[in-house]
C-alpha positions in Angstrom: 40.7 14.8 -40.6 40.9 13.8 -44.2 39.6 11.2 -46.8 42.3 9.6 -48.6 40.4 7.5 -50.7 36.7 5.9 -50.7 36.3 2.4 -52.6 32.9 3.3 -53.6 31.6 -0.6 -53.9 33.6 -2.0 -51.5 34.2 -2.1 -47.8 37.6 -2.1 -46.8 38.6 -4.9 -43.8 42.0 -4.7 -42.9 44.8 -2.2 -42.9 48.7 -2.4 -42.4 51.3 0.3 -42.6 55.0 -0.1 -43.2 57.7 0.9 -41.4 58.3 3.4 -44.5 54.5 4.6 -44.1 53.7 2.8 -47.3 49.7 1.3 -46.5 48.3 -1.6 -47.7 44.3 -2.2 -48.0 42.1 -5.7 -48.5 38.5 -5.0 -49.3 35.7 -6.9 -50.4 32.5 -6.8 -52.1 30.6 -8.7 -49.9 27.1 -7.8 -51.9 25.3 -8.6 -55.0 26.3 -12.3 -56.3 29.9 -11.7 -57.1 31.6 -11.5 -53.8 35.2 -10.0 -55.8 38.3 -8.1 -53.7 41.0 -5.7 -53.7 44.6 -5.5 -52.8 46.0 -1.6 -52.8 49.0 -0.4 -51.8 48.9 3.9 -51.3 51.4 6.1 -50.4 50.4 8.8 -48.2 51.5 12.8 -48.6 53.7 13.8 -45.5 50.9 16.2 -44.0 48.5 13.1 -44.8 46.0 15.2 -46.4 46.1 12.9 -49.5 47.6 9.7 -51.0 48.8 8.3 -54.0 47.5 4.7 -54.9 50.5 3.2 -56.3 49.6 -0.6 -57.1 46.6 -2.4 -57.2 45.2 -6.2 -57.8 41.6 -7.4 -58.4 41.4 -11.1 -56.7 38.2 -12.9 -57.6 36.9 -13.5 -54.0 37.0 -11.1 -51.2 39.9 -10.0 -48.3 39.6 -9.8 -44.9 42.9 -9.9 -43.9 46.4 -7.8 -45.1 49.6 -7.6 -43.5 53.4 -6.3 -44.9 55.6 -9.1 -44.8 58.7 -7.0 -45.8 59.8 -4.7 -48.3 57.2 -5.2 -51.0 55.9 -8.2 -50.1 52.4 -8.0 -48.8 50.6 -11.3 -47.3 46.7 -11.7 -47.9 44.0 -13.8 -46.5 40.8 -14.1 -48.3 37.1 -15.8 -48.3 38.1 -18.9 -49.8 40.9 -19.6 -47.1 44.0 -18.8 -49.3 46.8 -17.1 -48.2 48.4 -15.1 -50.7 52.1 -13.5 -50.1 52.1 -10.7 -53.5 55.5 -8.7 -54.4 54.2 -5.2 -55.5 56.2 -2.1 -57.4 56.6 0.8 -55.0 57.8 3.5 -57.3 55.8 5.8 -59.4 51.6 4.9 -59.6 51.3 2.5 -62.1 55.0 1.8 -62.6 54.9 -1.6 -61.4 55.0 -4.5 -63.9 52.4 -7.0 -64.1 54.8 -9.8 -63.1 55.4 -7.5 -59.7 52.1 -8.0 -58.6 51.9 -11.9 -59.1 51.8 -13.7 -56.1 55.4 -15.0 -54.8 53.3 -17.8 -52.2 49.7 -19.4 -52.2 49.2 -21.4 -49.3 46.2 -23.1 -49.0 45.7 -25.4 -46.2 42.6 -23.4 -44.6 39.2 -25.1 -44.9 37.7 -21.8 -44.1 37.8 -18.2 -44.7 41.0 -16.5 -43.6 40.2 -13.7 -40.8 43.7 -12.8 -40.2 47.0 -12.3 -41.4 50.2 -11.4 -38.9 54.0 -11.1 -40.0 56.5 -11.8 -37.5 59.5 -9.6 -36.5 62.3 -9.9 -39.4 59.7 -11.2 -41.8 60.8 -14.7 -41.7 57.4 -16.6 -40.1 53.7 -15.1 -41.2 51.0 -16.5 -39.0 47.2 -16.8 -40.2 44.1 -17.3 -38.4 41.0 -19.1 -39.7 36.7 -18.9 -39.3 38.0 -23.5 -39.3 39.4 -22.3 -36.0 43.1 -23.0 -36.7 46.3 -20.8 -36.5 48.9 -21.9 -39.3 52.1 -20.8 -38.9 54.4 -20.5 -42.3 58.1 -19.8 -43.7 57.0 -16.5 -45.3 57.5 -16.6 -48.9 58.4 -19.7 -49.3 55.9 -22.6 -50.8 55.5 -25.8 -48.7 53.0 -26.6 -46.1 52.3 -24.8 -42.8 55.4 -25.3 -40.0 52.8 -25.5 -37.3 49.0 -26.0 -36.8 47.3 -24.2 -33.7 43.9 -25.2 -32.6 41.4 -23.1 -30.7 39.5 -25.3 -29.2 35.3 -24.3 -28.5 33.9 -24.4 -25.3 31.7 -27.3 -26.4 32.8 -29.9 -29.3 29.6 -29.2 -31.1 30.9 -25.5 -31.5 32.4 -23.4 -34.2 35.1 -21.3 -32.9 36.8 -19.0 -35.6 40.3 -17.3 -34.8 39.7 -13.6 -35.2 42.8 -12.2 -34.8 46.7 -12.7 -34.4 49.5 -10.8 -33.5 53.2 -11.4 -32.9 55.3 -10.3 -29.8 58.4 -11.5 -30.7 59.5 -14.1 -33.5 59.0 -17.1 -31.3 55.5 -15.7 -29.3 52.2 -15.4 -30.9 49.0 -14.1 -29.8 45.4 -15.1 -30.9 42.2 -14.7 -30.3 39.3 -16.6 -31.2 35.1 -15.5 -31.3 34.5 -16.7 -28.1 36.7 -14.2 -27.1 39.9 -16.3 -25.8 43.0 -14.8 -26.1 46.2 -17.3 -26.1 49.6 -16.7 -25.8 51.7 -19.3 -28.2 55.9 -20.2 -27.4 56.6 -21.4 -30.9 60.2 -22.7 -29.3 58.9 -25.9 -28.1 56.4 -28.0 -29.4 53.0 -28.1 -27.0 53.2 -24.3 -25.1 50.0 -22.6 -24.8 48.9 -19.9 -22.0 45.0 -18.6 -21.6 45.3 -14.6 -21.1 42.0 -13.5 -21.0 38.3 -14.7 -22.1 37.3 -11.7 -23.7 38.2 -10.1 -27.1 36.3 -9.3 -29.7 36.3 -8.7 -33.7 39.7 -9.1 -36.1 42.5 -7.3 -35.2 41.6 -6.5 -31.5 45.0 -7.4 -30.2 48.0 -5.0 -30.1 51.3 -6.6 -28.7 53.1 -3.8 -26.5 56.4 -5.4 -26.3 57.9 -8.9 -25.5 56.1 -8.9 -22.3 52.6 -7.0 -22.6 49.4 -7.0 -24.9 46.5 -4.3 -25.3 43.3 -6.4 -26.3 39.8 -5.1 -27.3 36.3 -6.4 -25.9 32.8 -6.8 -26.5 32.0 -4.5 -23.8 34.0 -1.7 -25.4 36.9 -1.8 -23.3 40.7 -2.5 -23.8 42.5 -4.1 -21.5 46.5 -4.3 -21.1 47.7 -7.8 -19.6 51.2 -8.3 -18.0 52.6 -11.2 -19.4 54.9 -12.2 -16.5 52.4 -12.4 -14.1 50.8 -15.9 -13.7 54.5 -17.5 -14.0 54.1 -20.8 -16.5 50.3 -20.9 -16.3 50.0 -22.9 -14.1 46.4 -23.1 -12.2 45.7 -20.3 -9.9 47.7 -18.2 -11.0 46.7 -15.9 -13.6 47.8 -13.1 -15.7 47.3 -9.5 -14.3 45.2 -7.3 -16.7 44.3 -3.3 -16.0 41.2 -2.2 -18.2 39.9 1.2 -19.3 36.4 1.4 -20.7 35.9 3.3 -23.5 32.4 3.7 -23.2 31.7 2.7 -26.9 30.7 -0.3 -29.0 32.7 -3.1 -29.2 36.5 -2.6 -29.9 36.5 -4.3 -33.5 40.4 -3.4 -34.2 43.3 -1.8 -31.8 46.8 -0.1 -32.7 49.8 0.8 -30.2 51.6 4.2 -31.9 54.8 3.1 -32.7 57.7 4.2 -31.4 57.4 3.8 -27.5 54.3 6.0 -27.3 52.1 4.7 -24.7 48.8 5.8 -26.9 46.8 3.8 -28.8 44.0 4.0 -30.7 40.7 1.9 -30.9 38.2 1.7 -33.5 34.6 0.5 -33.0 31.4 -1.4 -34.2 29.6 1.5 -34.2 32.0 3.7 -36.1 33.4 5.5 -33.7 37.3 6.1 -33.1 39.1 6.3 -29.3 42.9 7.2 -28.2 43.7 5.2 -24.7 46.9 6.4 -23.0 48.1 3.1 -21.8 50.9 4.4 -19.0 47.6 6.1 -17.6 44.1 4.5 -18.6 42.8 7.8 -19.3 40.8 7.7 -22.8 39.3 10.0 -25.1 36.9 9.8 -28.3 38.3 11.1 -32.0 35.8 13.4 -33.9 33.4 10.7 -35.5 35.3 9.4 -39.0 32.9 6.6 -40.0 29.6 6.1 -40.4 30.0 2.0 -40.2 32.1 -0.8 -38.2 35.5 0.7 -38.4 37.7 -2.4 -39.8 41.0 -1.4 -39.0 43.3 1.7 -37.6 46.8 2.0 -38.0 49.6 5.0 -37.4 51.5 7.0 -40.3 55.1 8.0 -39.0 55.0 11.6 -37.6 56.8 13.9 -40.4 57.8 16.5 -37.8 58.3 14.4 -34.3 55.2 16.2 -32.6 52.3 14.9 -34.8 51.0 11.6 -35.8 48.5 10.7 -37.9 46.1 7.9 -37.3 44.8 6.2 -40.3 41.3 4.2 -40.0 39.4 2.3 -42.9 35.9 0.9 -42.1 33.1 -0.8 -44.0 31.5 2.6 -45.2 34.7 2.0 -47.8 36.6 4.9 -46.7 40.0 5.6 -45.2 40.7 8.8 -43.6 43.6 9.9 -41.8 42.8 12.0 -38.6 46.0 14.4 -36.8 46.9 13.2 -33.8 48.8 15.7 -31.3 
């Protein structure tokens, strides 16, 4: 286990790993009178024992979410309700010119803080979820209004129901989870098409698409559920989506990431600071040596350097980015 970064005074709220291994982080102060933040881009060494900060930008408000939107493009969501697409230079450390750190596009239709962002395969679309209960779908990088606005309605009209997580299964299929724990699947090919997947979930980043027909989600009870989206065709009454479940025996699952490349392995980060590994084919679970002293807010996988080992990245409210070797 290696500590790659300590932000000292800012919680790390989210991370995302690009296909080429570059890592983007979103941070927020959350303490004191100034709730500022920072976006950071890092390149990790092949052995994941150290990392080099390539670029960073300070923001006037805290950032809760980050996602790669294409080569050199990072999307972020902040506490003021803005979604911003940034261009970062990805050469040598400090080499990016100031203009390369300026926003490419800023979207400001959310009424409350943005809690999650996710980029569709191919980079054409960007989804953002907010505490205002909406998910907005944007043409990524284009300065225009949202293409779609998807509403999560609370169980009772007087309650608020913020969106906690969003993840794309394909360029047209989007999964979302709200603070009540309801997981939904949206088909953007038709005007109104939504299916209820599950009524449990927890925290930003609790969704992990496995392919176009299966989705994993984390639960408040500390479980991971794998949903077969081919079941319950059409979402008609009485036809339920089939789910398998594994209990991790830890705190609530706050973030979840499936290892890329067809591996059945997934990593879960918990509210108590612990990490777990889950074999999604056998539902066998095992703990990871303690890496964090506070909420784990993000997990992701670095591409393997030798074909046999992979490095799991995790970040948390303890202000640390940590790499753990997984066999």
